[in-house]
N, C-alpha and C positions, 0 to 999 in steps of 0.2 A: 505493501499500501504504499501510495505517495503522502496524502496528508489526513491526517485526523480530523473528524468536524466534531465542536463541541458545539449543542446548541439546544434549547428547549423545545421539547417537542410542542408544545402550544403551535408552535412555528412550523413544524415540517410541512403540512399540506400547504399551508400559506407561501411559504421560500425556499425551503433551504431542499424536499424533492425536488424541483426546477434547475435551482440554482446547480446541485450538485449531479443530475443528470447532464446539462449544459457542457459540466466539468469530463465528466467520463464518454460525452462523446469526443471529444478528443484524446481518449485512450488515457486518460492519467486515471489512476482508481483512488479512492476514498475511502476512509473506515470510518463506519458510522454505526453509533451502537443499535440504530432501529434495525439493521440488517445484520452485523457483523457480532452482536451477542445473541448467543442461545440459549433456549431454557435448561436451565442446570446449570449453566458456566457459574465458577465464584467467583462472581461479577466485578468485586472491588477488588479485589488483587490480580485478577484479568484488565481491570482498567490498567491499573498503574501497569501493571508487565505491558500491553498495547501502548502505554504513553513512554516508559521508558525505551521504547524502541526507536520512538520519534527525536530523541534527545540528540542526536550525534546525527539525525539526517540532513540533507540539502534542504528537507523543507520543512517539515515542523507541522503546526497545528492552525486551524482556521476556527477562529471563535467567531460564532453569531452571534452579539448581545441583542437582546429585547426587554419592553420591562418585565417580563416574566422572569427573564434567566439567572435576577440577582435575588429570586424566590426561590427558585428550586436547590436542594440539597446536594444533589444530584451533579446538577451544572458547577454550584460552587466548588465542590469536590474537587473536581477536575481542571475548574481555573486555578486553585490553590495549588494542586499537586504542577502545575504545568510551570506557574511564575515560581514558585519554593525550588522548583529542579532547574529553573533556566531554559526550559522548552524553547525554542523560536515558535513566537506565533502569528499571528495575521488577522487583525479584530478587523471584526463587520458590524455597523451599528444597524437595525432593524426598526425603524420607526420610532428610533430613540434617538437624540443629541447628548453631546459629550455631558454637559450639565447634568443630564439625567442619571452617570454613574452614581451609585450609591458612593458617600463619603468614604467610606473605609477604602475602598476602591480606586479611589481619586488619581492615584498615579496611571492610572491606565487612560487618562484625559491626554497624555504626556506621549501618546502613540498616534501615527498618522492610521488615518482608519477611512475605509470606504462606509459611508452613511447612503442607506436604502430608505428613500422616504417613498418613490412611488415603484415596488417592485416592478412593474413591466417596462419601465423605461432606464431601469437604476441598474436591473440584474445584468445585464451586457458589459457596464463598466466592471463590476466586483467582479465578473467571470473573466475578464480581460486581465485583472491585475493579478489573480491567481494565476492565469497563464503565464504572463510574464515573471512570475515570482518561477514559474516552473521552468523556461526557456532559459532565465540570467543563469541562477542557482545549480546548472547541471553541465556536466562536459562527458564526450565522450571518445573513444581512442580513437584516433586518425589512420583511416583509412580512407587512399588517396586514390580517384578515378582517371587516370590520367588518358584520356580523349579528347579528340580535337571537337566532337559536336559539346562533352558538358561541359570545355574553356571557352566554348562558342555562348554557349549558353550562360554560364557565369560573366563573358564581359556583355553581353547585352543587358544583365542585370547592373552590371557597376554602373553604364552608360545610361538607364534608366533614371526619370523624373522620381527621386522619391517622396516628393508631394503629390504625384496624381498615380489613383487609384490602378492605374494600367500598371505600376510595377508587379501589382498581386500578382496579373497574368505569368511577368516573369518569371519570379519565384516559385510558382507554381508550378511552369517549364521544369525548373532544377529538381523541385519535389518529386516530380514525374518518373525524369529521368533517373534518379537516384533507385527510385525503386524500379525500372525496367533495369538497371544495370545488376542489380542484386541476384534479380531472375535471372537472366541471361545465365550469369556467374555460378548460379543455384546457390548463393550466400545469406544466410539468415541475416535479416535486418532487424537492430538490435530496436526495444521497446522506446527509446530517444528519440531516434530518428524518426520512427515509426508517427509518433505525439507530433514532433515539429512539420510533419509534413501532413498530417491531419487538421493540424493547425490552420496552417496557409490554405487547404485546399477548399477547407470549412468558409475561411473568409471570402476567399472567392466567391464560391457559390451564392455567400450573402450578397456580396457587390451584384453579380448579376440577378439575384431576385429583387434586388431592391434598387438596384443602377444607383449605389449610394455607398460610402465605407468612409468613415471614420478618419480622422487624422491618427487618434489610437489605434483602430483596428492596421493602418499602412505603416505603425511604426512597431509594431506587433508583428507583421509576416516580415518587415523588413529585420529584425530580431531573427527571429528563426530562422531565416535563410542564410544571414552571417555565418549564426552557427552552422547550417550544415555546409558551409563554403569551406569554413574552420575545420571541419572535419573531412570535406572530401575532396576537395582543391588541391591544388596542384601549390607549392609552395609560393610560385610566382603570385597565382590570385589569391593564395592568402594574404600577400602584402598588400592588397588591393584598399 
């Protein structure tokens, strides 16, 4: 699992379920007690064991704070264990503001947070922030694809206007070629590469469907593509 998600069950159907599904569609796995805790588990000890496994991970925990979070004993147990053990976490505010955080936990107000005021409008931003963390905090072994076609695709992407949505098409061509190259060479494509390619392709499909792409989406695609180039491009092109 990549991220542990801490939340109040009160908002599972209103926000968490859709939020998690959007992230999973990009190939990123998450741990939720709604799904991953089974009848008969030693719940508390199992919870701490699971959280410990995220302590040294690249990613950590996503915490969704809402008006009921601080009233739930289970949520407080998770929060206090996360803080006491210095486990990295990404906070999201759902229909509350920083000023609504109880005084006992006022230190949380110092964190940069994504605020969900309208779940339909703000969920995409929250999802993008998590995808951005995933892209930036991971590295994969270097495998050089030294072909003229791939270098041409990289050059086309490098020459593209990074403020124009059409750059996503150049980025998607790079991901498509990497997939084809793996299949032709009967090589396994690692999960990180698959996820980067999926993120890029999903943004392209959204662009096709909506005829619009945000600057954040373009930046996300470029970050993912730059990672792919650093992993698969020749030494010449990784310096571009």
